[in-house]
Each structure stands twice: as C-alpha cells, then as structure tokens.
N, C-alpha and C positions, 0 to 999 in steps of 0.2 A: 239434463230428464235422469240421468242416472241419481244424480243426487238428492232430485227433487223425490224420485221413487223412493230411495233411501229413509230418508225425512219422516215419508207419508208411513211406511212403516214400522219408524224408531216413535213415530209421535202418540202420545198420550193421547185417548179416543173416550175418558173419562175422569176425573178430578174431584175430590172431596177440597171444597175452600174452607178451613177453620180459621175461625176469630178466638185465640185464647184470651178473657179479661183477667187481667191478675189483681184479684182482691186483695183487702187487711186478712193477715192471719193465714197467707200463706195462699188462701182456696182461691179456686179458676174458676169461672164459669166458661163454657163452651157453647157458638152458634156457629151451625155446619149448614152446609148445600151441597150439592151434589152434582155437577154439571155434564153433560155428555152431551157429543160434538159426533153428529153424522148426516153426511152428503152436506157438510158446512153448514148445518140447522144446528145452533144452541138448545138444551131442553134441559130444561133444570127436572129432575131426577126425584130430587127427598132434599127437605128442611128439616132440621134440627137447632131449638133455641132452648139457650139458658140450662144448659147441660150442666148438672154440677159434677160427674163424675168422668174420667179418663174412660172407663173401663165398661161403663153404659154407653159414651161415645163411639167406641171401638166397635162393640157387638151392633150398635145401630147401624153405622157404614159396612154399604155394602164390600165383600171379602174382598180383598188383594187390591183395592180402590186407592194411588198416591193421595196422600195430602200435600196443601201449600198451605202455609200457616203465618196467621197476621198473630203479632202480640201486641196487645194494648193495655194499658190499664197503669194498676202501682209498678212502681218500676223501670217504666219505660218515660224516658226522657226526651222533650222537642223544643228546639227554637229555631226561631228566623235570627238568618248572620246574615252578615254580609262580609263574604269571602274572598273578592276576588280572583284572584286567579290559581289562590291555596289552594288546594283539596287534599291535599294528602292525610293519611287517618290524624298526624299529630294535630295540624292547624284543625282540623275536623273536629275531636273530641275539647280541646283546647278554645275551643269557642263556645262549647257549651260548661265543661268544668276544666277551669283553668288549670287545675294542678293533677289533674288524671294522670294516669297513663294509659294511653291506648291497648296495649296488648292486654288489659283486664275487659273491653269494651268491645261489645261487635257496635258498629256505627254505619250509619244511613243516610247519605245524603239523597234529598228528594229534592228538584227544582220545582215549582208549582207556581204557576200563572207567573213564572220571571223570577219569583222569588226561594232566594236558599234555605231548607230549612237543614237539619242535623240533628237526627232521633240517634238515643245510644241507648242500651241496655249492657248490665253484667255481663259476662259472658257465661260466669256458675251457671247464673237463673232460668237462661235462655237453652245454654247447654242440658241442663235438668228436664228441662220441658221437651227438647229433640230426644233426651234420653228416654222420659217416660214414654213418649210415642212408640219408639224402637223397641223396647217392653216387651209392648201391645202387639210387637209382630205387623206394625204400620211403617210405611215409608213418608216421609217427609222431605219432597224434593226440594222445597224454597220455603222462605220465610220472610215474614216483613214488620218493619216495627211501624206501629198507628197505622191512620187509616189513610194513608198516601196513595194505595192503591186504586183507590176510586178516580182520582187521575185520569186510567185509564180507561174507564166508562163512562164518564159524565158527558163526554162529545155523542156519547149513544142514547141517554138520559132526558127526557122531556121535562127539563128544569129549568128554571129563572133565576133562581139562585145559582152563584157561581162553583164552582167546585171546591175553591179555596173555603167558604162559607161552611159549607157542607162538612170539611173536614177539619178546620178548629171547630167549630161549632160540636160535631160529636165526640172530641177526643175531650173537649171542655165538660161534658156531659160523662162521660167517664170517671174521672176524677170523683166525681161525687157518686159515682156507685149507680149511676142510670145507665143499664146496659139495655134495655127493651124497647125498644120504640114501633109503636104499631104505623106509623107513617109511610106512605109507598112512593119509590117511583116507579116507572114504564120507563125499562132498557127493552130496547125492542119491540116484541110483542106480550114480554113478563112484566105479569107486578111486582116487583119486590120491595117487601116490608125493609125499613131503615135496619131493623135488628140485624139484619143478613146479609145488609149491600156489602160490607167491608168482606164477609165470607165469600158473596160473590165478584167481588173485584179482584179476589186474590185466584179463583177458579178462572177466573175468565183470562186473566193477561198469562196466564201459565198454560193453557189449551190452546189462546188465539195468538197472541203476540208473540214474535219470533225474537224482537230485542222490545229497548226502552222496559222493559220489567223494574217495577220499582221495588226489588229486593236487597237481602244484605247477600255478603261476600262471605259463604261460610264456607270452607272447601269440604267439610263432611258433609254439608246438603247438595253440593255438586256430585260429589262422588254416586251418592244415592240415586240425585237423578238421572247421571250415566247408566247405574245398576238396573233402574227403575228400565229406561230405554232400550238396553239392551236385550233385557228379557220383553220388550216387545217385540223386535225387531226377532227374537227367536220364537215368540209364540208365534204372529203372521207369518213369517217366513212360513215356518213350521206345518201351520194350518193351509197356507198359498200352495207351497209344494204338495202335500196330502191331496188338496182338491185337485192340484191338476192332475198329478198322476191315475185317481180313480175317473175323472174326466177323460185322462186318455186311454184308460184303461177298459171304458165303457165304449167309446169312438172306432178303439182297434179291434173289439169282438165284433161289433157290428159292421164294420165294415168289411173284415174277415170272410163273416157269415154271406154277406151279400154278395163281395167279390167271389169266393169261391162258387155260388150258386151260378153266376154269371160265366165262369170261368169255364163252367163245367159245360154250359149250353152253346159256348161261342166254339169250345174245344172238337163238338161233335159235328158243329156245322163249318169249321173249319177243314176236315179231314175230308167234308166232301165234295169244298167247293175250292180248294186249293188248286189241284189240278185244271180243272176249267178256269179258274181266273188267272192262272199262266199259261192255258193256249188261248185264249181271247185277249190277253196283252201284247202277245206274238204277232198274232194275226192283224191285231190295231195298227202293230209299228210298221209290221210292215206294206199295210194300204196307205200311212201316213205317206211313207217312203217316196211310195210312187205317186201321191197325188204330186207332192211337194217336186219332186223333179218332171212332171208331164206338165204341172203348174209352170215352174223356172222358164220351162222348153218352148211355153206357147202354145202346146196342142189343144191346149182346152178352146182355144179363138182362131175364130176367123181371120186371118189378115186383109184388111180392106182400109190401110193407111190412105194408101192413095187415092179412094174413092172421097174418104172423110175430108182429106187437101183440097182437094181440088171442089168441092163441095161450097169449102170456107171460103176459098179464093175466088170462086165466079162471084159469090155474095157477098166481098166486100165492096163498099161505098166509094165515090168516089173522093169523099172528104176522110176517110179512113186511113192512114199510112200505118204498117204493118214492122216491128222492132223487131219482133222476135218469136220462134216459134217451135212449141217443143211436143215431140209425141212419147209417150209414155219417159217422163221425166227421172230424172234422177232422186231418189226420197235422199237427201243430206242426214234427215237425223237417223235415221235407220241403218246405212252406211256405215255412219259412224260408230252406233251401237255395238253392230253387226262387223264391223270392221270387214265389207265387200258389200260391193255394188248393188244394189237394190233399187229396180224403178217399179216407177207404179204404173202398174197396168190400166190400159183404159184409159187415159185421160189425155189432155190436149190441154198445153197453156198457150194463151197467144199474150202477147204483149204489142202495143201499137201507141198512137199519136192522132186525137180527134180533137178538134178547137172546138166544135158542136154535139155539146152532152146529147143532146135529140137526137143527134144522126146517130152516135152510140147506141144509143137505146132502140132505138127503129132495128140496127144491123143484129143486136142480142134479140129482139124478137123476133127476125127471121131465121135467126141461129136455133130459137128456142123451138122453132115450129118443123125444121129438117126430125126425120122421123128415127133416124139413130142416136140423137145425142139427146142423152136420159136428163141432162141436169149442166145449163148453161149460167154462170154467175159471174159478174163483175166482182173481181175480189178486193179491186182497187180505181179510184181513180182520182187523179191529182191535176190539179188544175193551176198552168202558172200563169197570172196575171201580166207577168213582165213580158212574156215570150207570146202571152192570145194563143196558147194552147193546151192542152189536157193530155195525160200521160196513164193508159188506164191499162189492167190486166185483168184478162179473161182463165176461167175454166171452163171446159167440156167435158162430162162425165159423158162416156161412151156406152 
C-alpha cells in the first residue's frame, strides 16, 4: 500500500508527447499533443501541428511539462527481422546493418503482432535532438524510434485495419515527407487525427503504462525521468504536508475554542454538583448493600413452602409419578461465575413420569388455576416409545 501511495506521489500527471520528423537538410518538423490524467481520466489539453522551430514549440507547451519523444523520418532505419533467441545489441544492429558498430547507434527492438522489428538511429543524431530540448529547459524523459508506440493504443481504437498496417503505412509515408494527415482515429472518447497519433501514443504509454513501453534504452533519459519523478514527489508531498498542517491548525483552533467554552460551563456546574453527587452515591451504595443483604436472607418473602408442596402433592393424578422436586433450586450458571452458591428464589422444579400426555396437560391446568402459582410451564416432555412412558420437566413460578 505504501508502494502504491509513493507511485501516486511520484507519478507524472501531465506530459507532452512530441513527434520529431527528420527531413532533408537537417530540418525537423514537430507534432505535439499534451495529455493529462485526473481521476483516471485522460484529457487532451493541447495540440500542436507542423511546428518547424523548436523554440516556438517550447513556447507553446505548458511550462515545466516533461516530454516523451518519438523520432521519425530520415536517418531512422526500420527492418523486420527473424531474430530467434539472439536479442543482444550486436545481433540486433547486424540484422539491420551487418558492418555497423553497436556502440555508434541507439537500437530499439519492437515486437508487433508476433513479428520482430529493429529500429536504429545514429547516437550523435539522437543525442543532438535530446541536447536541443535540454538547452530549452525541457526534460525529455523517454524516446522511441518510429511509430511503434501505436501498438499500445490501438487496442483502444475503433479501427478495422491492423496496428501493423498503420505503423508500416505511416512510416512509409514519412519517407516521402508526407507528415500531415487529417484522417482521424477514435480512441476512448477522443477523436485523434493521424498527424497527432504517434505523439498521442507516446504520451499515453508514459502516463498510463507501467511496463511494456516501446522506448529506447538511454541512460541519460532514464536519469532525467528519475529527476522528474523526484521533483513530482517533492512538490506533491510538500503540497500535501502544507495542506495537512493548515487543516490541522484550523481544526485545532475551532476545537480549542469550542472545548474552552464547554470546559468553562462544565467547571461551574461541577463545583455545584460535585459534593451532592458524592453524597448521593454514598447513600445509594448503602441502600444497595442493605437491600442485597435482606433479599439474600429471605426477609422480603413470606415462607409458605410447606403449603405449596402440600397443594402440589394433593393435586397429582394417579397416572403421574414424581421423580424429583426442587424448591428454590441452585442456579448453576450464576454460582460458577460468582464462585458462590446462588439459589433461584420463588421457583419450584418438578420432574416425573407420565404415560398419558392428556393426563399431564390436565394436571398442569390444575396447577395454573392455583392462586399462588404465577406461571406454570412444561419445559420438556420426552416420550419413550419402548418404555411406553414420557419424562416431563415442569417449573412453577411463585
């Protein structure tokens, strides 16, 4: 949970996806789109198309927003290859340029619809682009070659054409300097023109995806990304701490004021009632102790036990035989919890045998009619078919 909270604090909430299209004579055309994420909802905040000057691009972008960069056009080579198990940098570069040195190129391996593609660009060309952004005070946190980042957004697009057809077709058009396309693709609820789609895909994968991003492995950009994350952590944590303490101070002030007034009122009443409450408690304690003593001693009750037993015995039908009788029986549960003998007063328990339930019901009716019996209950009646008799248990509340 702490790891997830830390990710939220360090996460980038807004980013500019920029596609740099390399043209002849060292010219570069930029397409850019600014995406933000709020409450798990992606929002397109700004679009820039066919910007030919980096300074103009940076001026149009929101201040402090990092950039994820796709490099396309001249100087970027792509090739579909059969790699097998060899995916080291030397094998990758030789699959495109057999005599090239891996240390002179940035190499990107992309798997699109189970097909391997290798993209390469000279390091000095890419580093010059990264350097130009840094000189303008813009942090480039990731980069990709070609349009392969589209692979991560096309599952969300309402398109019948395969993602591979789009990627290959788009990069083929760039060879002829066709870098503006007004056709649209619907992704989620947004209609994105194809001219911005690569920039959108770069921003999308940087904001949303935690893994499987199609990007170059560039140590300088990885460090830049970490620095942006730590800045976000510092900013978000700082704002959170300030807001927390501000709320804490406000709550503390209101609570202090309310409790102070309440305390003053209670203190004045406490002084008046304190002695009276102590006296009442002492008197109540004495009354309770005396009542408990008298009740335990049985002084509150008139003892007519012999009379009750005589009336019960006189009313027993011939078909009923008593096997047990208890007056004021022991309360097992309370005796165990209190660790002393406690009896249930004004209660008689009767056990017996009766073969005819009708006779038993008649006797119970007779007992209920006796004026001194407040309640008569048959707690249990168990009939034994083998013995042709039933055992009953009756309680009489006096």
